[in-house]
C-alpha positions in Angstrom: 59.4 -26.2 225.5 57.1 -24.5 223.1 56.3 -20.9 223.9 54.7 -17.8 222.5 57.2 -15.0 222.3 56.2 -11.3 222.8 58.3 -8.3 222.3 58.7 -7.2 225.9 61.6 -5.9 228.0 64.3 -8.2 229.2 63.0 -8.3 232.8 60.0 -10.3 231.6 60.3 -14.1 231.7 59.0 -17.1 229.7 56.7 -19.2 231.8 56.2 -22.8 230.7 55.6 -26.1 232.4 56.3 -24.7 235.9 59.7 -23.2 234.8 60.5 -19.5 234.6 63.3 -18.7 232.3 64.7 -15.4 231.2 63.8 -14.7 227.6 66.5 -15.4 225.0 68.0 -12.6 222.9 65.5 -11.3 220.4 65.8 -8.7 217.7 64.1 -6.0 219.7 66.4 -6.7 222.7 69.8 -6.6 221.0 71.7 -3.6 219.7 71.0 -2.7 216.1 74.6 -3.1 215.2 74.7 -6.6 216.5 71.6 -7.5 214.6 73.0 -6.1 211.4 76.3 -8.0 211.9 74.4 -11.2 212.5 72.4 -10.6 209.3 75.6 -10.5 207.3 77.3 -13.5 209.0 74.9 -16.2 210.4 75.4 -17.5 213.9 76.1 -21.2 213.7 75.6 -23.9 216.3 76.8 -27.5 216.6 75.8 -30.6 218.6 77.5 -34.0 218.7 75.5 -36.9 220.2 77.5 -40.0 220.9 77.9 -43.2 222.9 80.9 -45.3 223.7 80.0 -48.6 222.1 78.9 -48.0 218.5 75.7 -49.5 217.2 74.2 -52.8 216.2 74.8 -52.3 212.5 72.1 -54.6 211.1 69.4 -52.4 212.6 71.2 -49.1 212.0 72.3 -49.0 208.3 69.6 -48.9 205.6 69.7 -51.7 203.1 69.5 -49.4 200.1 71.4 -46.3 199.2 70.1 -43.0 197.7 67.1 -40.9 198.7 64.4 -43.6 198.4 65.9 -46.0 201.0 63.7 -47.8 203.5 64.2 -46.4 206.9 66.1 -48.8 209.2 64.7 -49.8 212.6 67.2 -47.8 214.7 66.7 -44.6 212.5 63.0 -44.9 212.4 62.4 -42.2 215.0 64.0 -39.7 212.5 61.5 -40.6 209.8 59.6 -37.3 210.2 62.9 -35.4 209.6 63.9 -37.5 206.6 64.7 -34.6 204.3 67.0 -33.0 206.9 69.4 -35.7 207.7 71.8 -38.1 205.9 73.2 -41.4 207.1 76.6 -42.4 205.8 78.0 -45.8 205.0 81.8 -46.6 204.6 83.0 -43.5 206.5 85.6 -44.0 209.2 89.0 -42.9 210.5 90.9 -45.9 209.2 92.0 -46.8 212.7 92.3 -50.0 214.7 92.2 -50.3 218.5 88.6 -50.9 219.6 87.7 -48.8 222.6 90.9 -46.8 222.3 89.4 -45.3 219.1 86.3 -43.9 220.8 88.1 -40.6 221.6 89.0 -40.1 217.9 85.4 -39.4 216.8 85.8 -35.7 216.4 89.4 -35.6 215.1 90.4 -38.9 213.6 93.4 -38.8 215.9 94.0 -41.3 218.8 95.4 -39.7 221.9 98.4 -41.9 221.9 99.7 -40.4 218.6 98.4 -36.9 219.2 101.9 -35.3 219.5 102.5 -36.1 215.8 99.8 -33.7 214.7 99.9 -29.8 214.7 96.8 -29.5 216.8 97.3 -32.7 218.7 94.0 -34.6 218.9 92.0 -31.4 219.2 88.3 -32.3 218.7 85.9 -30.5 216.4 83.8 -29.0 219.2 86.9 -27.4 220.8 88.0 -26.0 217.4 84.6 -24.5 217.0 84.7 -23.2 220.6 87.8 -21.3 219.8 86.0 -19.7 216.9 83.0 -18.7 219.2 85.3 -17.3 221.8 83.7 -15.0 224.3 80.5 -14.5 222.3 78.7 -16.8 224.7 79.1 -17.5 228.4 80.2 -21.1 227.5 82.3 -21.4 224.3 81.3 -25.1 224.5 79.6 -27.5 226.8 80.8 -31.1 227.3 78.0 -33.2 228.7 77.4 -36.8 229.8 74.4 -38.9 230.9 75.3 -42.2 232.7 78.6 -42.6 231.0 81.9 -40.8 230.4 82.3 -38.2 227.6 85.6 -39.2 225.9 85.4 -37.2 222.8 86.3 -33.6 223.7 90.0 -32.5 223.6 91.8 -29.2 223.6 94.5 -28.3 221.2 97.1 -29.4 223.9 95.5 -32.8 224.0 93.8 -32.3 227.4 90.4 -34.1 227.8 87.6 -31.7 228.6 85.8 -32.7 231.8 82.1 -33.4 231.3 79.1 -32.1 233.2 76.2 -34.2 234.3 72.6 -33.1 234.5 72.9 -31.3 237.8 76.1 -29.5 236.7 74.4 -28.5 233.4 71.5 -27.0 235.3 73.7 -25.1 237.7 75.9 -23.8 234.8 72.9 -22.5 232.9 70.7 -21.1 235.7 72.4 -20.7 239.0 74.4 -17.5 239.7 77.3 -17.4 242.1 76.8 -15.4 245.2 78.7 -12.1 245.8 81.4 -13.8 247.8 82.1 -16.4 245.1 82.1 -13.7 242.4 84.7 -11.7 244.3 86.8 -14.8 244.8 86.6 -15.5 241.1 87.8 -12.0 240.2 90.7 -12.4 242.6 91.6 -15.8 241.1 91.6 -14.4 237.6 93.8 -11.5 238.8 96.3 -13.9 240.4 96.4 -16.0 237.2 97.0 -13.0 235.1 99.8 -11.9 237.3 101.4 -15.3 237.2 101.0 -15.5 233.5 102.6 -12.1 233.0 105.6 -13.1 235.0 105.9 -16.5 233.2 105.6 -14.9 229.8 108.3 -12.3 230.6 110.6 -15.1 231.7 109.7 -17.3 228.7 110.7 -14.6 226.3 114.1 -14.3 227.9 114.5 -18.1 227.7 113.4 -18.2 224.1 116.2 -16.0 223.0 118.8 -18.5 224.2 117.3 -21.5 222.5 118.5 -23.3 219.3 116.2 -23.6 216.3 114.8 -27.1 217.2 114.2 -26.1 220.8 112.3 -23.0 219.7 109.8 -25.0 217.9 108.9 -27.1 221.0 109.1 -23.9 223.2 106.7 -22.2 220.8 104.1 -24.9 221.6 104.6 -24.1 225.3 104.1 -20.4 224.6 100.9 -21.2 222.6 99.5 -23.0 225.6 100.2 -19.9 227.8 98.5 -17.6 225.3 95.5 -20.0 225.4 95.3 -19.5 229.1 95.5 -15.8 228.8 92.7 -15.9 226.2 90.5 -18.0 228.3 90.8 -15.6 231.3 90.0 -12.7 229.0 86.9 -14.6 227.7 85.6 -15.9 231.0 86.1 -13.0 233.4 83.5 -10.6 231.9 80.8 -13.2 232.4 81.2 -13.4 236.2 79.0 -10.4 236.9 76.5 -10.9 234.1 73.2 -12.5 235.4 72.2 -15.9 234.1 68.8 -16.9 232.8 66.6 -17.9 235.8 64.7 -21.1 236.3 62.3 -21.5 239.2 62.4 -25.2 239.8 64.5 -27.6 241.9 67.9 -28.5 240.6 67.8 -31.3 238.2 69.4 -34.4 239.7 70.7 -37.3 237.7 69.8 -40.8 238.6 66.2 -41.0 237.4 67.1 -43.4 234.6 68.6 -42.8 231.2 65.3 -42.3 229.6 64.4 -39.3 231.8 67.9 -38.0 232.2 68.8 -38.0 228.5 65.5 -36.3 227.6 66.1 -33.6 230.2 69.7 -33.0 229.0 68.5 -32.7 225.4 66.0 -30.1 226.5 68.7 -28.2 228.4 70.8 -28.1 225.2 67.8 -26.5 223.4 67.4 -24.0 226.3 71.2 -23.2 226.2 70.8 -22.3 222.5 67.5 -20.5 223.1 69.2 -18.2 225.7 72.5 -18.1 223.6 74.4 -19.4 226.6 76.4 -21.7 224.3 76.5 -22.7 220.7 78.7 -25.9 220.8 77.8 -29.1 222.6 79.0 -32.7 222.9 76.8 -35.2 224.7 77.7 -38.9 225.4 74.9 -41.1 226.8 75.1 -44.5 228.3 73.0 -47.0 230.2 72.3 -48.1 233.8 71.1 -51.5 234.8 67.4 -51.5 234.8 66.9 -48.7 232.2 64.2 -49.5 229.7 63.3 -52.5 231.8 66.5 -54.2 230.8 68.9 -56.2 233.0 72.6 -56.0 232.3 75.2 -53.5 231.2 75.8 -51.6 227.9 79.3 -53.1 227.5 77.9 -56.6 227.9 75.1 -56.0 225.5 77.5 -54.7 222.9 79.3 -58.1 222.9 76.1 -59.6 221.9 77.2 -62.7 219.9 73.9 -62.3 218.0 72.0 -63.4 221.1 68.4 -62.3 220.9 68.2 -60.7 224.4 71.4 -58.6 223.9 70.5 -57.5 220.4 67.1 -56.4 221.5 68.7 -54.4 224.3 71.0 -52.6 221.9 68.1 -51.8 219.6 66.2 -50.3 222.5 69.2 -48.2 223.8 70.3 -47.0 220.4 66.8 -46.4 219.1 66.2 -44.1 222.1 69.4 -42.2 221.4 68.2 -41.5 217.9 64.7 -40.7 219.2 66.3 -38.0 221.4 68.1 -36.6 218.3 64.7 -36.3 216.7 63.4 -34.7 219.8 66.2 -32.1 219.7 65.3 -31.3 216.1 61.6 -30.9 217.1 62.6 -28.5 219.9 64.9 -26.4 217.7 62.3 -26.2 214.9 59.7 -24.9 217.4 61.8 -22.0 218.5 62.5 -18.8 216.4 66.1 -17.8 215.9 66.3 -14.1 216.8 69.9 -13.8 215.6 69.4 -15.3 212.2 65.7 -15.4 211.4 64.0 -18.7 210.7 64.2 -21.3 213.5 67.1 -22.4 215.7 67.4 -25.6 213.7 68.1 -23.8 210.4 71.7 -22.9 211.5 72.4 -25.9 213.7 74.4 -28.9 212.7 73.8 -32.1 214.6 76.1 -35.1 214.3 75.4 -38.5 215.7 78.2 -41.1 215.8 80.9 -43.0 217.7 84.6 -43.5 217.1 84.1 -47.3 217.4 81.7 -48.9 215.0 80.4 -51.7 217.2 80.9 -53.0 220.7 82.8 -55.9 219.2 85.7 -53.5 218.8 85.3 -53.0 215.0 86.2 -49.5 213.8 85.4 -49.8 210.2 82.2 -48.1 208.8 81.3 -45.8 211.7 77.7 -45.1 212.5 77.4 -41.4 211.4 74.3 -39.3 210.9 74.4 -35.6 209.9 71.4 -33.4 210.4 70.6 -29.7 209.8 73.2 -27.1 209.0 73.9 -25.7 205.6 74.0 -29.0 203.7 71.7 -30.6 201.3 70.7 -33.8 203.1 68.0 -36.5 202.9 69.8 -39.6 201.7 71.6 -42.8 202.7 75.1 -41.8 201.3 77.0 -45.0 200.4 80.7 -44.0 200.0 83.4 -46.0 198.3 84.5 -48.9 200.5 87.7 -49.9 198.7 90.9 -49.3 200.5 92.3 -46.9 197.9 89.1 -45.0 197.3 87.9 -44.8 200.9 87.4 -41.3 202.2 88.4 -40.3 205.8 85.6 -39.4 208.2 87.7 -36.3 209.1 86.8 -34.9 205.7 83.2 -34.6 207.0 84.6 -32.9 210.1 86.4 -30.4 207.9 83.2 -29.7 206.0 81.4 -29.0 209.2 84.2 -26.8 210.4 84.1 -24.7 207.2 80.4 -24.5 207.2 80.6 -23.0 210.7 82.7 -20.2 209.3 86.2 -21.4 210.4 88.9 -20.8 207.7 90.7 -24.1 207.6 92.0 -26.3 204.9 92.9 -29.3 207.1 91.6 -30.7 210.3 92.8 -33.8 212.1 93.4 -36.6 209.5 91.4 -34.9 206.8 92.6 -34.9 203.2 90.1 -32.3 202.1 86.3 -31.7 202.5 83.8 -34.4 201.9 83.2 -34.5 198.1 79.6 -34.4 197.1 78.3 -32.9 200.3 76.4 -30.1 198.7 75.7 -26.8 200.4 72.3 -25.2 200.4 71.9 -22.0 198.3 
């Protein structure tokens, strides 16, 4: 992934490890006005890495709090980045429901109660994607390796479908042919025509509704406007060429170790080419991975049996190792939009909406790296029922650091106190 960059025209390509990739945007290749705008308002990026079963807590959480804590076995791969991440204790969404809480990670809201919230169970990544809008080809990318990604939801409560390794490759590097591009333009035109007709009819209906019905109908209109906005964002990208990669399509099924590493490297490439700035990735396990026999769900109900506990340590340790690998990749690449490296303006969150596979939801495993925050500690938060802080407060802090003007998000009661910003 490392490369030497030269100031050359956009037709030149970066050659590395048998792959040819169009160069990312660089200062010399973007309009002066864009560069000046970027200098005033940094371009932010966000990655959430997750699994569906939580962690084995005895190997995950450090025994001591503060900055001089001894690194826990599961977090050991992050040792070299110690100053740039914080692990939290006693942070959760205050929910109960085992596996049903997994989708709440990035909102604090379970899907079953979503209608009671102004933005339903909209996840942090999708809120950030709305902020990014059409600035990138993909406002967000929802990804999965050997498991379902259950954490990305739109403001209407719709779960965002995930891409596997092959779909990620095609999304980043494979252009549609002329026939498919024409069909896409025609499809967008039809959708616009339908939406125009529906909106005209909707306005007529709205005038005849009572006050209470208008509130509900307003939500319907908001959904229609969202579709209009998505068409306006997506259509201009149809005819813009994608970065090119001269290698066979990446196929999943080579084992979690290889597939997850490849997906992490694609995330770095997507940032490098400014194809997207917002990502969620859920990784799982397939029987035989890491030389283990069994299933992730079975391991997570370990009953403190040595074999199952060892399996969890191997799986979760590798997930954290891939977080460290992503930090390495981003640190190795200059950021042409902001200066510095890609890591400097990227926030990486590792966590799960369920604390352990034994269905506990208290004290979620949460690690925060990068971004604008002062990190480098094991932050032990109050654990008493009345003093406990909602994990959604951390989500709101991330949202604000990204440049989104918001005072509430999900189940937040404010930003996370004591999470200092860098100067």
